[in-house]
NUDO-58885 format. One record per residue: residue in three letters; residue number from 1; x, y, z of N, C-alpha, C in turn. Coordinates in pm, 1 decimal. Layout:
// NUDO-58885
{residu = ALA; num = NUM; npx = X; npy = Y; npz = Z; capx = X; capy = Y; capz = Z; cpx = X; cpy = Y; cpz = Z}
...
This chain:
// NUDO-58885
{residu = MET; num = 1; npx = -2430.6; npy = 1648.5; npz = -1889.0; capx = -2516.2; capy = 1548.5; capz = -1828.2; cpx = -2458.4; cpy = 1507.7; cpz = -1692.8}
{residu = THR; num = 2; npx = -2542.2; npy = 1492.5; npz = -1595.0; capx = -2500.9; capy = 1453.6; capz = -1460.9; cpx = -2481.9; cpy = 1302.3; cpz = -1452.0}
{residu = TYR; num = 3; npx = -2373.8; npy = 1262.5; npz = -1389.2; capx = -2344.6; capy = 1120.8; capz = -1368.9; cpx = -2406.7; cpy = 1074.8; cpz = -1237.5}
{residu = ASN; num = 4; npx = -2438.8; npy = 945.4; npz = -1229.1; capx = -2487.7; capy = 886.5; capz = -1104.9; cpx = -2368.9; cpy = 855.3; cpz = -1014.7}
{residu = LEU; num = 5; npx = -2390.1; npy = 867.5; npz = -885.6; capx = -2284.3; capy = 843.8; capz = -787.9; cpx = -2303.7; cpy = 707.3; cpz = -723.4}
{residu = ILE; num = 6; npx = -2199.9; npy = 626.2; npz = -729.2; capx = -2197.8; capy = 495.8; capz = -664.2; cpx = -2087.1; cpy = 501.5; cpz = -559.3}
{residu = ILE; num = 7; npx = -2121.6; npy = 470.5; npz = -435.5; capx = -2022.8; capy = 472.5; capz = -327.2; cpx = -2006.4; cpy = 329.7; cpz = -276.7}
{residu = THR; num = 8; npx = -1885.0; npy = 277.4; npz = -285.1; capx = -1860.8; capy = 140.4; capz = -241.0; cpx = -1871.7; cpy = 130.3; cpz = -89.2}
{residu = GLU; num = 9; npx = -1891.1; npy = 8.6; npz = -43.1; capx = -1896.1; capy = -15.8; capz = 100.6; cpx = -1763.1; cpy = 23.0; cpz = 165.5}
{residu = THR; num = 10; npx = -1655.0; npy = -3.7; npz = 95.9; capx = -1521.8; capy = 32.3; capz = 146.3; cpx = -1511.4; cpy = 182.3; cpz = 170.1}
{residu = ALA; num = 11; npx = -1557.9; npy = 260.4; npz = 74.0; capx = -1553.0; capy = 406.5; capz = 87.6; cpx = -1644.2; cpy = 453.8; cpz = 200.1}
{residu = ASN; num = 12; npx = -1763.9; npy = 396.8; npz = 209.3; capx = -1855.3; capy = 434.1; capz = 317.9; cpx = -1794.0; cpy = 403.6; cpz = 453.7}
{residu = ASN; num = 13; npx = -1732.1; npy = 286.4; npz = 466.1; capx = -1668.4; capy = 249.5; capz = 592.8; cpx = -1553.9; cpy = 344.3; cpz = 627.2}
{residu = ALA; num = 14; npx = -1476.0; npy = 381.7; npz = 527.4; capx = -1365.0; capy = 474.8; capz = 550.8; cpx = -1417.3; cpy = 609.6; cpz = 599.5}
{residu = LEU; num = 15; npx = -1523.5; npy = 658.9; npz = 536.7; capx = -1582.2; capy = 786.6; capz = 580.6; cpx = -1635.5; cpy = 776.3; cpz = 723.1}
{residu = ASP; num = 16; npx = -1699.9; npy = 663.6; npz = 755.2; capx = -1749.2; capy = 642.6; capz = 891.8; cpx = -1634.8; cpy = 648.7; cpz = 992.7}
{residu = GLU; num = 17; npx = -1523.3; npy = 584.6; npz = 959.4; capx = -1408.0; capy = 584.1; capz = 1049.7; cpx = -1349.6; cpy = 723.9; cpz = 1067.0}
{residu = ILE; num = 18; npx = -1345.4; npy = 800.2; npz = 960.0; capx = -1292.9; capy = 937.0; capz = 966.8; cpx = -1381.5; cpy = 1022.9; cpz = 1056.0}
{residu = VAL; num = 19; npx = -1511.7; npy = 1014.5; npz = 1034.3; capx = -1605.5; capy = 1093.6; capz = 1114.8; cpx = -1598.2; cpy = 1050.9; cpz = 1261.2}
{residu = TYR; num = 20; npx = -1591.1; npy = 921.6; npz = 1286.2; capx = -1577.7; capy = 872.2; capz = 1422.9; cpx = -1452.2; cpy = 930.8; cpz = 1488.2}
{residu = TYR; num = 21; npx = -1342.4; npy = 928.8; npz = 1416.3; capx = -1216.1; capy = 981.8; capz = 1467.4; cpx = -1228.7; cpy = 1130.7; cpz = 1500.8}
{residu = ILE; num = 22; npx = -1288.0; npy = 1207.0; npz = 1410.9; capx = -1300.9; capy = 1351.5; capz = 1433.2; cpx = -1389.3; cpy = 1380.1; cpz = 1554.3}
{residu = ILE; num = 23; npx = -1499.4; npy = 1305.7; npz = 1565.9; capx = -1593.1; capy = 1329.9; capz = 1676.6; cpx = -1537.8; cpy = 1279.2; cpz = 1809.6}
{residu = ASN; num = 24; npx = -1488.3; npy = 1155.3; npz = 1811.3; capx = -1453.9; capy = 1090.7; capz = 1937.9; cpx = -1309.1; cpy = 1108.3; cpz = 1982.0}
{residu = LYS; num = 25; npx = -1218.5; npy = 1117.2; npz = 1889.2; capx = -1077.2; capy = 1132.7; capz = 1926.7; cpx = -1036.6; cpy = 1279.6; cpz = 1931.5}
{residu = LEU; num = 26; npx = -1079.8; npy = 1354.4; npz = 1830.5; capx = -1046.9; capy = 1496.9; capz = 1828.0; cpx = -1147.3; cpy = 1580.8; cpz = 1906.3}
{residu = LYS; num = 27; npx = -1259.6; npy = 1518.8; npz = 1942.0; capx = -1365.6; capy = 1586.3; capz = 2019.5; cpx = -1414.5; cpy = 1712.4; cpz = 1948.9}
{residu = ASN; num = 28; npx = -1439.2; npy = 1698.7; npz = 1817.5; capx = -1479.1; capy = 1815.2; capz = 1739.2; cpx = -1592.9; cpy = 1779.5; cpz = 1642.7}
{residu = PRO; num = 29; npx = -1715.5; npy = 1766.2; npz = 1695.5; capx = -1828.5; capy = 1728.6; capz = 1609.9; cpx = -1858.3; cpy = 1830.4; cpz = 1499.8}
{residu = LEU; num = 30; npx = -1830.9; npy = 1957.8; npz = 1524.5; capx = -1854.9; capy = 2058.2; capz = 1419.7; cpx = -1760.3; cpy = 2038.1; cpz = 1301.8}
{residu = ALA; num = 31; npx = -1637.5; npy = 1999.4; npz = 1330.8; capx = -1542.7; capy = 1970.5; capz = 1222.3; cpx = -1588.2; cpy = 1849.0; cpz = 1142.0}
{residu = ALA; num = 32; npx = -1648.3; npy = 1752.0; npz = 1208.9; capx = -1700.2; capy = 1634.0; capz = 1139.0; cpx = -1813.2; cpy = 1673.3; cpz = 1044.5}
{residu = ILE; num = 33; npx = -1900.8; npy = 1761.1; npz = 1090.1; capx = -2010.0; capy = 1809.7; capz = 1004.9; cpx = -1953.7; cpy = 1886.3; cpz = 886.0}
{residu = ASP; num = 34; npx = -1857.2; npy = 1972.7; npz = 911.8; capx = -1793.5; capy = 2048.2; capz = 802.5; cpx = -1728.1; cpy = 1954.3; cpz = 701.5}
{residu = PHE; num = 35; npx = -1662.3; npy = 1851.5; npz = 751.8; capx = -1597.5; capy = 1754.4; capz = 664.0; cpx = -1700.8; cpy = 1685.4; cpz = 575.0}
{residu = LEU; num = 36; npx = -1809.9; npy = 1638.9; npz = 634.3; capx = -1913.6; capy = 1571.1; capz = 555.7; cpx = -1979.2; cpy = 1664.8; cpz = 455.2}
{residu = ASN; num = 37; npx = -1998.5; npy = 1789.5; npz = 493.0; capx = -2053.7; capy = 1887.5; capz = 398.3; cpx = -1959.2; cpy = 1908.7; cpz = 280.4}
{residu = GLU; num = 38; npx = -1830.5; npy = 1913.6; npz = 308.3; capx = -1731.2; capy = 1929.9; capz = 201.8; cpx = -1729.1; cpy = 1807.5; cpz = 110.2}
{residu = VAL; num = 39; npx = -1737.3; npy = 1689.3; npz = 167.7; capx = -1743.0; capy = 1566.6; capz = 87.6; cpx = -1865.5; cpy = 1569.9; cpz = -3.0}
{residu = GLN; num = 40; npx = -1979.7; npy = 1606.8; npz = 51.8; capx = -2103.0; capy = 1613.9; capz = -27.6; cpx = -2089.2; cpy = 1713.9; cpz = -142.2}
{residu = SER; num = 41; npx = -2030.1; npy = 1827.0; npz = -114.7; capx = -2008.7; capy = 1928.0; capz = -218.0; cpx = -1918.4; cpy = 1874.7; cpz = -329.5}
{residu = LYS; num = 42; npx = -1812.3; npy = 1805.1; npz = -291.7; capx = -1721.0; capy = 1747.4; capz = -391.4; cpx = -1791.8; cpy = 1640.4; cpz = -473.7}
{residu = TYR; num = 43; npx = -1875.8; npy = 1560.2; npz = -409.5; capx = -1953.0; capy = 1458.7; capz = -482.0; cpx = -2043.1; cpy = 1524.3; cpz = -586.2}
{residu = GLU; num = 44; npx = -2109.4; npy = 1630.9; npz = -547.1; capx = -2197.9; capy = 1701.1; capz = -640.8; cpx = -2118.9; cpy = 1757.2; cpz = -758.6}
{residu = ASN; num = 45; npx = -2003.3; npy = 1814.6; npz = -731.1; capx = -1919.1; capy = 1870.7; capz = -837.6; cpx = -1871.4; cpy = 1764.3; cpz = -935.6}
{residu = VAL; num = 46; npx = -1824.9; npy = 1652.5; npz = -882.8; capx = -1769.3; capy = 1549.2; capz = -969.9; cpx = -1877.9; cpy = 1482.5; cpz = -1054.0}
{residu = CYS; num = 47; npx = -2000.2; npy = 1479.6; npz = -1006.1; capx = -2110.0; capy = 1422.3; capz = -1085.0; cpx = -2144.1; cpy = 1510.2; cpz = -1205.1}
{residu = VAL; num = 48; npx = -2119.7; npy = 1637.7; npz = -1193.7; capx = -2145.0; capy = 1730.9; capz = -1304.1; cpx = -2025.1; cpy = 1735.6; cpz = -1398.8}
{residu = ASN; num = 49; npx = -1906.0; npy = 1727.7; npz = -1342.7; capx = -1783.5; capy = 1735.8; capz = -1422.7; cpx = -1687.4; cpy = 1624.8; cpz = -1378.1}
{residu = PRO; num = 50; npx = -1705.4; npy = 1502.9; npz = -1428.9; capx = -1629.9; capy = 1386.5; capz = -1381.2; cpx = -1478.6; cpy = 1396.0; cpz = -1396.4}
{residu = GLU; num = 51; npx = -1431.2; npy = 1475.2; npz = -1489.0; capx = -1287.3; capy = 1481.4; capz = -1512.8; cpx = -1222.7; cpy = 1605.6; cpz = -1451.2}
{residu = MET; num = 52; npx = -1292.5; npy = 1668.5; npz = -1358.2; capx = -1240.1; capy = 1792.4; capz = -1300.5; cpx = -1120.4; cpy = 1769.2; cpz = -1207.1}
{residu = TYR; num = 53; npx = -1107.9; npy = 1647.6; npz = -1155.3; capx = -996.6; capy = 1617.9; capz = -1064.8; cpx = -891.5; cpy = 1534.6; cpz = -1137.3}
{residu = GLU; num = 54; npx = -766.0; npy = 1549.7; npz = -1095.2; capx = -654.7; capy = 1485.5; capz = -1164.2; cpx = -646.0; cpy = 1336.1; cpz = -1133.2}
{residu = TYR; num = 55; npx = -570.3; npy = 1268.6; npz = -1219.1; capx = -540.9; capy = 1127.7; capz = -1194.9; cpx = -449.8; cpy = 1115.5; cpz = -1073.4}
{residu = VAL; num = 56; npx = -454.9; npy = 1000.8; npz = -1008.1; capx = -366.4; capy = 975.6; capz = -894.6; cpx = -222.4; cpy = 970.3; cpz = -944.5}
{residu = ARG; num = 57; npx = -128.1; npy = 987.6; npz = -855.8; capx = 13.2; capy = 991.0; capz = -894.9; cpx = 69.8; cpy = 852.3; cpz = -923.2}
{residu = ASP; num = 58; npx = 16.0; npy = 752.7; npz = -856.9; capx = 61.9; capy = 615.9; capz = -878.2; cpx = 29.0; cpy = 574.9; cpz = -1022.1}
{residu = GLN; num = 59; npx = 132.3; npy = 546.0; npz = -1101.0; capx = 113.1; capy = 519.8; capz = -1244.0; cpx = 22.2; cpy = 400.1; cpz = -1269.1}
{residu = ARG; num = 60; npx = 39.9; npy = 294.2; npz = -1191.0; capx = -41.8; capy = 173.7; capz = -1207.8; cpx = -189.7; cpy = 205.4; cpz = -1188.0}
{residu = LEU; num = 61; npx = -220.1; npy = 283.0; npz = -1085.9; capx = -359.2; capy = 319.1; capz = -1058.5; cpx = -411.7; cpy = 420.4; cpz = -1159.0}
{residu = ALA; num = 62; npx = -327.7; npy = 512.9; npz = -1200.0; capx = -369.3; capy = 612.1; capz = -1299.9; cpx = -403.9; cpy = 543.8; cpz = -1431.4}
{residu = GLU; num = 63; npx = -327.4; npy = 441.9; npz = -1467.8; capx = -355.8; capy = 368.2; capz = -1590.9; cpx = -489.3; cpy = 295.2; cpz = -1583.8}
{residu = LYS; num = 64; npx = -532.4; npy = 262.0; npz = -1462.6; capx = -663.9; capy = 199.8; capz = -1443.9; cpx = -775.4; cpy = 303.9; cpz = -1443.7}
{residu = GLY; num = 65; npx = -736.6; npy = 432.6; npz = -1441.8; capx = -834.8; capy = 539.8; capz = -1448.3; cpx = -868.7; cpy = 606.9; cpz = -1317.0}
{residu = TYR; num = 66; npx = -797.3; npy = 573.0; npz = -1209.6; capx = -828.7; capy = 632.0; capz = -1079.5; cpx = -794.1; cpy = 780.7; cpz = -1076.1}
{residu = ARG; num = 67; npx = -888.8; npy = 856.7; npz = -1025.4; capx = -870.6; capy = 999.7; capz = -1002.5; cpx = -885.3; cpy = 1026.0; cpz = -853.2}
{residu = LYS; num = 68; npx = -844.4; npy = 1146.4; npz = -810.7; capx = -849.6; capy = 1176.4; capz = -667.2; cpx = -915.7; cpy = 1310.9; cpz = -642.1}
{residu = ILE; num = 69; npx = -994.6; npy = 1312.4; npz = -536.1; capx = -1061.9; capy = 1434.0; capz = -490.4; cpx = -1000.7; cpy = 1470.9; cpz = -355.5}
{residu = PRO; num = 70; npx = -935.5; npy = 1584.6; npz = -344.8; capx = -881.4; capy = 1625.5; capz = -215.0; cpx = -990.6; cpy = 1685.9; cpz = -126.6}
{residu = VAL; num = 71; npx = -993.5; npy = 1641.5; npz = -1.1; capx = -1085.7; capy = 1697.2; capz = 98.5; cpx = -1008.4; cpy = 1707.3; cpz = 229.4}
{residu = ASP; num = 72; npx = -972.3; npy = 1828.6; npz = 266.5; capx = -892.0; capy = 1851.5; capz = 386.8; cpx = -766.4; cpy = 1764.4; cpz = 382.4}
{residu = ASN; num = 73; npx = -747.4; npy = 1679.4; npz = 484.0; capx = -629.2; capy = 1593.1; capz = 490.7; cpx = -653.5; cpy = 1454.9; cpz = 430.6}
{residu = TYR; num = 74; npx = -756.3; npy = 1442.8; npz = 350.0; capx = -795.1; capy = 1313.7; capz = 293.9; cpx = -804.7; cpy = 1321.7; cpz = 142.5}
{residu = VAL; num = 75; npx = -802.4; npy = 1203.2; npz = 80.4; capx = -813.3; capy = 1192.6; capz = -64.4; cpx = -917.4; cpy = 1085.5; cpz = -95.3}
{residu = ILE; num = 76; npx = -1013.0; npy = 1121.0; npz = -179.2; capx = -1117.0; capy = 1027.9; capz = -222.0; cpx = -1078.1; cpy = 975.4; cpz = -360.0}
{residu = PHE; num = 77; npx = -1073.4; npy = 843.8; npz = -374.3; capx = -1039.1; capy = 781.9; capz = -502.4; cpx = -1166.2; cpy = 740.1; cpz = -574.2}
{residu = TYR; num = 78; npx = -1169.7; npy = 770.3; npz = -704.6; capx = -1288.6; capy = 734.6; capz = -782.1; cpx = -1252.8; cpy = 697.1; cpz = -924.9}
{residu = LEU; num = 79; npx = -1346.6; npy = 628.1; npz = -988.9; capx = -1337.2; capy = 593.0; capz = -1130.1; cpx = -1456.5; cpy = 651.8; cpz = -1203.0}
{residu = VAL; num = 80; npx = -1436.3; npy = 685.3; npz = -1329.0; capx = -1543.0; capy = 737.3; capz = -1414.1; cpx = -1581.2; cpy = 627.7; cpz = -1513.1}
{residu = ASN; num = 81; npx = -1711.0; npy = 598.5; npz = -1520.6; capx = -1761.0; capy = 505.4; capz = -1621.2; cpx = -1849.6; cpy = 585.6; cpz = -1715.6}
{residu = ASP; num = 82; npx = -1791.4; npy = 630.0; npz = -1827.3; capx = -1865.7; capy = 712.8; capz = -1922.2; cpx = -1979.6; cpy = 636.1; cpz = -1987.6}
{residu = GLU; num = 83; npx = -1959.5; npy = 508.0; npz = -2009.3; capx = -2061.8; capy = 426.7; capz = -2074.0; cpx = -2189.7; cpy = 421.1; cpz = -1990.6}
{residu = LYS; num = 84; npx = -2173.4; npy = 400.4; npz = -1859.8; capx = -2288.7; capy = 392.9; capz = -1769.3; cpx = -2325.0; cpy = 528.2; cpz = -1709.0}
{residu = LYS; num = 85; npx = -2242.6; npy = 629.8; npz = -1735.0; capx = -2262.0; capy = 762.8; capz = -1675.7; cpx = -2261.9; cpy = 753.1; cpz = -1523.2}
{residu = GLU; num = 86; npx = -2156.3; npy = 688.2; npz = -1471.5; capx = -2143.8; capy = 669.0; capz = -1327.5; cpx = -2007.5; cpy = 714.6; cpz = -1277.0}
{residu = ILE; num = 87; npx = -2008.8; npy = 764.9; npz = -1155.2; capx = -1888.2; capy = 792.4; capz = -1078.1; cpx = -1888.2; cpy = 690.0; cpz = -965.9}
{residu = GLU; num = 88; npx = -1781.4; npy = 611.5; npz = -957.1; capx = -1773.4; capy = 510.9; capz = -852.0; cpx = -1665.7; cpy = 551.0; cpz = -752.2}
{residu = ILE; num = 89; npx = -1710.1; npy = 582.4; npz = -631.7; capx = -1619.3; capy = 619.2; capz = -523.1; cpx = -1566.1; cpy = 489.4; cpz = -462.8}
{residu = HIS; num = 90; npx = -1433.3; npy = 471.3; npz = -468.4; capx = -1374.8; capy = 344.1; capz = -425.0; cpx = -1322.4; cpy = 345.1; cpz = -282.8}
{residu = ASP; num = 91; npx = -1259.2; npy = 454.1; npz = -241.9; capx = -1201.0; capy = 454.6; capz = -107.8; cpx = -1163.3; cpy = 596.5; cpz = -68.4}
{residu = VAL; num = 92; npx = -1135.7; npy = 613.7; npz = 59.6; capx = -1093.2; capy = 742.9; capz = 114.1; cpx = -970.1; cpy = 715.9; cpz = 199.9}
{residu = PHE; num = 93; npx = -865.3; npy = 795.3; npz = 177.7; capx = -739.0; capy = 774.5; capz = 247.6; cpx = -691.6; cpy = 903.4; cpz = 312.3}
{residu = TYR; num = 94; npx = -618.0; npy = 886.7; npz = 421.3; capx = -543.8; capy = 998.3; capz = 477.7; cpx = -437.5; cpy = 1035.8; cpz = 375.5}
{residu = CYS; num = 95; npx = -414.0; npy = 1163.4; npz = 354.9; capx = -328.7; capy = 1209.7; capz = 244.7; cpx = -185.5; cpy = 1157.4; cpz = 250.3}
{residu = ARG; num = 96; npx = -136.4; npy = 1120.7; npz = 366.5; capx = 1.7; capy = 1071.0; capz = 378.0; cpx = 9.7; cpy = 918.4; cpz = 379.1}
{residu = GLU; num = 97; npx = -103.6; npy = 855.1; npz = 361.8; capx = -108.6; capy = 709.5; capz = 364.5; cpx = -60.0; cpy = 651.4; cpz = 231.3}
{residu = ASN; num = 98; npx = 1.2; npy = 534.6; npz = 236.2; capx = 45.2; capy = 466.0; capz = 114.7; cpx = -74.1; cpy = 390.1; cpz = 57.6}
{residu = TYR; num = 99; npx = -151.6; npy = 456.2; npz = -24.4; capx = -276.4; capy = 399.9; capz = -75.2; cpx = -256.6; cpy = 296.2; cpz = -184.5}
{residu = GLY; num = 100; npx = -142.7; npy = 294.3; npz = -250.2; capx = -119.7; capy = 202.0; capz = -360.7; cpx = -139.9; cpy = 56.7; cpz = -323.2}
{residu = ARG; num = 101; npx = -112.8; npy = 22.4; npz = -200.0; capx = -124.5; capy = -117.1; capz = -157.5; cpx = -268.9; cpy = -158.0; cpz = -130.5}
{residu = PHE; num = 102; npx = -360.5; npy = -62.1; npz = -123.6; capx = -498.7; capy = -92.9; capz = -89.5; cpx = -587.8; cpy = -117.3; cpz = -210.3}
{residu = LEU; num = 103; npx = -558.3; npy = -51.6; npz = -322.0; capx = -647.7; capy = -59.7; capz = -437.6; cpx = -601.9; cpy = -165.3; cpz = -536.6}
């Protein structure tokens, strides 16, 4: 069964900032399109198979159920709600960022 995708405002804002950075700072709009296409593909995959990605490494967050989707140099954090059949995308981080302090 396919799960519904819920994207928080925080996650949407993070994606907007990433795309802005790729387009305006790196001057590479095609890379921004590729990035968004990859994100969309990962969203589709996780809605079909919510547990396909591993738990985050931070034990405190893993105990809360956070999983991570790798996309290029970024990591998308999400929770699975089996009862509601929902995937909730919480945030997107640069892979070297200390994300534990944000969630």
